[in-house]
N, C-alpha and C positions, 0 to 999 in steps of 0.2 A: 189538545196535544199533551202527551204524557212525557214528563221529563224525569229521568232517573237520577237520583243523587249518587255521589261517589260511593256511599255505603251500599246502595242498591246494586250498583254495577259490580262491585266486588262480590256481592252475594251471587249474582248471575254467573260470574266467571267461576266461582267456586262450585256452583252447581254443574257447570259444563265439564269441569275437570272430574268431578265425582262421577258424572255420567260415563266418562271414559274408563272407569275402574280406578283402582288404587295405583297412583303414580308416585314414584319416588324419584325426585329430581336431584341432580348433583353430578359428581364425577364418580363413576364406578369402574373398577378394573378387576380382572381375573386372569391369572397366568396358568397355562397348562403346558406340560412337557411330556413328550412320548418319543418312542423309537419305532421306526417303520419296520414291518416284517422283513425277515431275511429274503434275499432274492430280488428286492426292488432295485432297479438299475436306471430309473429315469424319474425326473421330478417335474411336476407342473403346479403352478400357483396362480390362482385367479381370485381377485378380491375387490371389495369396495372399501375405500378409506383405509388402505393398507400401506404400511411401511415394511419393506422387505429387505432383509440382510441375509445373504447366502455366502458361506465360506467353505472352502475345501479343507478337510482335515484328514488325519490318519484313521478315522473311524471306518469300520466295515459296513455300517448301515447309516441310513439317514436319520438324523436326530433333529427334532423340532421343538421349539419353544414358541408358543403363541400367546400374545397378551391381548385380551379382549377389553375394550373400553366402550362405555355407553353413558348416556346422560339421563335416561329414565327407563323404568322397568319394561315399558312397552317397546323399547327399541334396542334391546340387547341383541348383539350380532349373533347370527347363526353360523357356526363353524363346522365345516364338513371335511372329512378325510376319507378318500376312496382309493382302494388299491384294485387295479385292473390289469391283469397280466403282470408285467414287470414295472408298471408305472404307479407312482404315488401322486394323487391329485389333491391339493389343498384348495379349498374355496371358502368364501365368506360372503354373506349377504346381510344387509341391514334393512329393517322394516321401514316403511314410510313413516315420516314424522306424524305423530298423533295430534300434537298441539305445539305450536311455536317451533322454534329451531331446536334441533337435537344434534348431538354428536355421537358418532358410532363408527367403529372400525376395529380391525385386527392387525397387529404388528407381528411379523414373523421373524424369528432368528433360526436359521437352518444350517446345520453342518452336514456336508455330503462327502461321500468317498470321491476319490479322484476319477476323472474321465467319465462322468455320467452326463447325459444330455439334460439341459435345464431350459424350461419355458415358463416365463413369468408374464402375466398380464394384469396390471394394476389400473383400476379406474381412477383412483385418486390417492397418490402416494409415491414416495421416492423408492428407488431400488439401489442397493449397494451390494456389490458382489466382488469376490476375490478368488483367484485361482481357478476359474471355471475352464473346463476343457470339453472336448467333444463338440456337440452342436449346441449353440447358445441362441435363444430367442427371448428378448426382453422388450417389453413395451409398457409405457405409462401414459395414460390420457392426460394426467395433470401432475407432473412431478419430475424431478431430475433423476438421471441414471448415472451411476459411477461404477466402472468396472476396472479393477487393477489386476496385474499379473495374470492376464488372460492367456490361455493356451488352447485355443479353440480350432477345430477344423473349419467351422463356419460360424459367423456371428452376425445376427440381425438385431440391431439395437435402435429403438425409436421412442420419441416422446412427442406427443401433440403439443404440450406446453411445458417445457423445461429443458435444461441443458443436458448434454451428453458428454461424458468424459471417459476415455478408454486408454488403457496401456496394456502392453503385453504382445501377444502374437496370435495371428489367425491366418489360415490359408486364404479365406475370403472374409471381408468385413463390410457390412452395409450399415452405415450410421445415418440417422435422420432426425430432424427436429423441425416441427412447424413453427415454433416460436421459442428459440433458444440457441445458444452457441454450441458448437461441436469442437471438442478438443481431443486429439489423438496424439499423445506424447510417447516417444520411445516405442512406437508401434512397428511391428514387423508383419508384413502381409504380402501375399502374391498379388492380391487385388483389393483395393479400397475404394468404396463409393461413399461420399459424404454429401448430404443434401440438407440445406436449411432454407426455409422461406424467409425467416427474419432472425438473423443471428450470424455472428462471425464464425469462421472456420480456422483452427490452428492445428498444425501437423508437424511432427518430427519423427525420425526413425528411418526404417528401410522398407520401401514399398516398391514392388515391381511396376504396378500400374495404379495410378491415383486419379480418380475422377471426382472433382470438387465443384460444387455449385451452391451459391446462395443468391436469393433474390435481393436481399437487403443486408449487406454486411461485407466486411473485408475478408480476404483469404491470405493466410500467411503460413509459410513453411520455413522452418529454421533447422538447418542441419539435416536435410532430407536427402537420402540416396534413393533415386528412382529412375527407372528406365523410361517411363512414359507418364506425363502429367498433363491433365486437362483441368484448367481452372477458369470458371465463369462466374461473374457477379454482375447483377444489374445495377447495383448502387454500392460502390466500395472499391478500395484499392486492392491490388494483387501484389504480394511480395513473396518471391520464391528464392530461397537460398539452398542450392544443391551442392552436395559434397562429392558426387560422382558424375561423370559425363553422361547426360541423358541421351536416349535415342530420339525422343520427340517431346517437345513442350509446346503447348498451345494455351495461351491465356487471353481472356477477353473481359473487358469492362465497359459498361455503358457510361459510367460516371466515376472515374477514379484513375489514378496513376498505376502503371505497371513497372515493377522493378524485379530484375532477375540477376542472380549471381551464378556464374558458370565456372566450373574448373577449367583451367587453361591446359595446354598441351594437346588439345584436340581442335579440329576445325569444325565450324558449325555453319549451316546454311540458315541465315537469320533474316527474317522478314519482320519489319515493324511498321506500325501506322497509327496516327492519331489525327482526329479532326480538329482538336484544340489543345495544343501543347507541344513540348519539345521532344525530340528523339535523339538519343545518344547511345552509341556503342563504344565502350572503352577500347582503345587500340590494343590493350593486352589480351583481349578476347579475339582469337583469330577467326576471321570470316572466310568461309569456303563454300561457294554456291553449289559445288558438286558434291558436298558432303552428304552422307546418308543421315547425319544428325540434324534434324529439322527443328527450328525454333520459329514460332509464329506468335507475335505479340501485337494486340490491337486494342485501342480504347477510343471511345467517341469524345471524351472530355478528360484530358489528363496527359501527363508526360509518360514517355517510355524510356527506360534506362536499362542497359545491360553492362554489368561489371564483372571482373574476375572474382571468384569465390575467395581468393587469398586476401582480399581486402576486408573480409568480414570474419569475425570469430563467432563461434556458435555457443 
């Protein structure tokens, strides 16, 4: 049996590396800046290992700064920019690791004119955006997403593994995270859908119709003006504080208490149920079985409480 000494093993490793060509290990960076051609009115970004920041400014054209980073010369990222019609598409790919673990990616900082549609798909990285308008589509496989001062006609924002935070306004907003919390503060929307498999949901603002669901986490709305609210959680409590009389509220929990604060001065047709817990409706909340304002609250394990909104400050 042949036994290699430590010196011999190092020699073998050096030969293997040499066979891969000349490799330069360490941290390498390169920054590029450019301006998109005139007439571009839409932006798409697709990348591996990307961190993306997009802001709206007074510029007439799209301005891009991209920072490339890589750990060896065999894995330098390939950055592409393509203009097709009125759309600028930025994309980046990293080569497969040649030996050991390697780091590779491109970070984008992009300034865009107001009111252009934006679509971002990141395989591994966070997305931060401000002032987006028009149609907004943002997705990250592994990273958080934060959007502030949104002014979108429609917004679809999702992360497979990361939190989602949104503020601003949108005609329709669809927010989702497979593994992470969803926070929509100061949001104005005609219709909001928020879905999380494993994470809490937090909401405030003014939404005509809110459809909220999490498999594992609590749902909480503070200072929310809404006509219709549906809140479902398989494991967690539901707490809804409403500042305007709703037309319909439906809340369900398999394991958690349900608390609702309603404005007084209106009558509500209220139905409550729990398999294991107390039920209490404050006398200050007027019940009227004939009212068109329907409240339906149910939990399998937990208490159900309805109180006047005046008892709570937002």
